[in-house]
C-alpha positions, 0 to 999 in steps of 0.5 A: 647663867655663868658658872660659880667658877667664873663668877668668882673672877673679878672683872678687870679694872684695866679693861674698864679704863681701856674701854672708856678711853677708846669711847672718848677717842671715838668721840674725837676727844684727844686722849694720850694712852699710857696704859699699853702693855706692849712695845710701840715698835713694829715687829722686825722685818726678818721675823715678818719675812719668815711668816710670809715665807711659811704661808707662801710655802703652805705651812698652814696646817695643824702642828704637833700640840707641843710645837714644831721640833725646829722651834723647840730646838731653837728655844732649847738653844736659847735657854742654854745660851742666855739662861744657862739651863739645859732642857731636852727639846723633845720632852721638856719644852712646850710651845704655846699661843702666848706666854699667858697660856703657858702660865695658865697651863702651868698652874693647872698642871701643878695645882690641886684644889685648895693648894696655896700659890704664893704671889708677890704683890703688886702683881700682874692682873692675871695671876690671881684668876689663873689660880682661882680657875685651878681652884687653888688659893692665891696668897699674896706677899707684899712688897713695898715702895721703900724697898724698891718693890724688891722681894726678899726671902724673909717675906716669902718664908712668912707666907709658907704653910703646909698647903703651899704648893708653888710661888709665881715669880715675875722678874722684871716685874709688871707693874713695878719694874723690880728685878730679883737679884742673885741674893734674893733668888738664892734665898727663894730657891733655898726655901723652895728646896726646903719646903718642896715648892715649885717656882713658876718663873714668868720671864717675859720681860727678861730682855728689857732690863737696864741696870741689872742682869737677868738671872733665871731661878732654874739655873740655880743649884737644885732648881731646874727640877722644881721650876717651870720657866715661862717666856715668850716673844711678845715683849722682846720682839714686839709680837704681842698679837702674834701669840707665841710663848713657851715653857720649859720644865721636867718631862712630867710637867710638860706632859701634863701641860701638853694634855691641857693644850691637846684638849683646849687649843690643839696646837700653836699657830703653824706659821707663827712658829716659823717666825719664832725660829727667825726671832730666836736665830736672827739678829738681836740688834732690834732688841738692843735698839728697843731697850736703848730707847726704853731706857731714855724714856724711862729716865725721862718719865721717872724724872718728870713724875718725881718733879710733880709735887707730892708724887714719888716714883721708884726707878724701874730696873726692867720692863717698860712701866713707871709705877708712881705713888699718887696717894697724896692726891687720891688714895682710890687709884681707880677714882684718880684714873677716871679723873685724869682721863676725864680732866687731862685726857690721859689714860693710865692704869690704876694701881689697884688693878695689881692688887691691894699693895698697888692702891694709891699708885698708877702704872704709866707705860712708856711704850710710847713716844717721848712727845706723848710722855712729855705732853701727858705728864704736863696735862696730868700735873695741870689736872692735879693742881685742881685737887690741891685747891 
């Protein structure tokens, strides 16, 4: 009974593994989860307090579809301060229930049926379905382990055709942790300007960055008017379940996104928006502490993965995932994921979930304790010895 539009969307391999791991835990089996796409720290107290205060004061009703003016102003100030981009809060910023919703609305707002949307791969699992729902055509740009999964202007240019409408950028990247540097961003920006393309820039991991500095492509000359900058609160402030995100773009695009939002979710949750203001305007020490801890875990997990015979892992420059090459043991990443879950009691995400270029790899989240990381890698190495025999 499902529509042909929905039938074109492939089921999530990630959800299959997650469901299986939960079922095993329910049976009392000890499973270490390295699949989480969310920080393991709690939401900072000052953000919680702002929500409690809003609810207590009765701020529980519908808000403007575009988001409350105070939050849009705080977002505009953040973008000016951190990203060197200036947007009018009343016309060029929209608040959404999560960055995923902002991305979805962005694609729907700019893509016509048959338009090609470029997506660097490996990539987050939801980009392709978003483009398909908009009746566009996803066109993947391969990135390679040998290059640190870095995207180049040359690779982008090879995929541009007369039908190309936009490119989706994600830096730092999920699942690889790759960060777009200034030279690559400039080359991509030049191509966008030359070919009249829109850049949808997913910057949800911008604050979780290590040896690099985050640069927003919209801050480059000529790109403010052709970029949709998307961000949110989930990763930076450990607010995944709060569902709060935003987008900044030209008024015409924001108006189109707002129209989609009017007829879908009506408005973001009222009291969560008040918490968003507290997150942006309060102390950022909580972010620094989290990133410092993630850096320690990253260094540990990457070292341990590279010590496993025949496994390679490029050191991620951002986010909180290690994307390791296990193809010497098993090229079918879903098959290997199931093996490790059943034989080692470790839940990871198969690289194939992130596209063809992810096959043979596994994504391991280090948004967990160092104890879990050490135990999980030890279990995995023990299980892999069985495949050597």
